[in-house]
C-alpha positions as CSV (number, residue, x, y, z in Angstrom):
1,M,0.0,0.0,0.0
2,H,1.3,3.4,-0.9
3,C,0.6,6.6,1.1
4,R,0.1,9.9,-0.6
5,P,2.9,12.5,0.1
6,N,2.0,15.6,2.0
7,M,1.9,18.7,-0.1
8,M,3.3,22.0,1.1
9,P,2.5,25.4,-0.4
10,P,5.2,26.6,-2.8
11,I,8.0,28.8,-1.6
12,V,8.5,31.8,-3.9
13,H,12.0,33.4,-3.7
14,P,12.7,37.0,-4.5
15,T,13.3,37.8,-8.2
16,K,16.9,37.7,-9.2
17,C,17.6,40.8,-11.2
18,C,20.4,40.8,-13.8
19,T,21.8,43.8,-15.6
20,Q,23.7,43.8,-18.8
21,H,25.8,46.8,-19.8
22,Q,26.6,47.8,-23.4
23,I,29.5,50.1,-23.9
24,Q,30.3,52.3,-26.9
25,T,33.8,53.8,-26.9
26,T,34.5,57.3,-28.2
27,I,38.1,58.5,-28.3
28,V,38.8,62.0,-27.2
29,P,42.5,63.0,-27.8
30,H,44.1,65.2,-25.1
31,I,47.4,67.0,-25.9
32,H,49.6,68.0,-23.0
33,P,52.5,70.2,-24.2
34,S,55.5,70.7,-22.0
35,H,58.3,73.3,-21.7
36,T,61.5,73.3,-19.7
37,T,63.1,76.4,-18.3
38,Y,66.6,76.3,-16.9
39,V,67.3,78.8,-14.1
40,N,70.8,79.5,-12.9
41,H,71.1,80.5,-9.2
42,H,73.8,82.4,-7.3
43,V,73.7,81.6,-3.6
44,F,75.3,83.7,-0.9
45,Q,75.9,81.6,2.2
46,H,76.0,83.6,5.4
47,Q,77.6,81.6,8.1
48,H,76.6,82.3,11.7
49,Y,78.5,81.0,14.7
50,F,77.0,80.6,18.2
51,P,79.6,79.8,20.9
52,H,77.8,78.0,23.8
53,T,78.6,77.5,27.5
54,Q,76.9,75.2,30.0
55,S,75.9,75.4,33.7
56,V,74.0,73.1,36.1
57,V,71.1,73.9,38.4
58,N,69.9,71.5,41.1
59,D,66.2,71.8,41.8
60,V,64.4,70.4,44.8
61,S,60.7,70.3,45.4
62,H,58.3,69.1,48.1
63,Q,54.8,67.7,47.8
64,H,52.2,67.6,50.6
65,V,49.4,65.0,49.8
66,V,46.2,64.6,51.8
67,C,45.5,60.9,52.2
68,P,42.0,59.5,53.1
69,G,41.5,57.3,56.1
70,P,42.4,57.4,59.7
71,G,46.2,57.7,59.0
72,P,49.1,56.6,61.1
73,F,48.4,59.0,64.0
74,P,45.3,59.0,66.3
75,R,42.9,61.9,65.9
76,P,41.9,64.1,68.9
77,F,38.4,63.7,70.3
C-alpha cells in the first residue's frame, strides 16, 4: 500500500535581477605640451657662529598630599 505524500504550499523566492551593460567607446584626444626652463642661481651663504657655554642647576621640590582614612596618628576627640 502506498501513502500519498503531504503537499506544502510553494516557496517563492525574490526575483533575481540581472543587468547587462553595453559600452560604446569614443576616443577624445588630449594633448599635453610641456616646456623646460633652466634657471641659474647664485647663492650667498651667510655663516653664523654661536659659541655656547653650560651650567648646572639642582632643583628640589616638596609635595604635601592629603590621604583619606584614619592615618598613622590618632585623631583628637
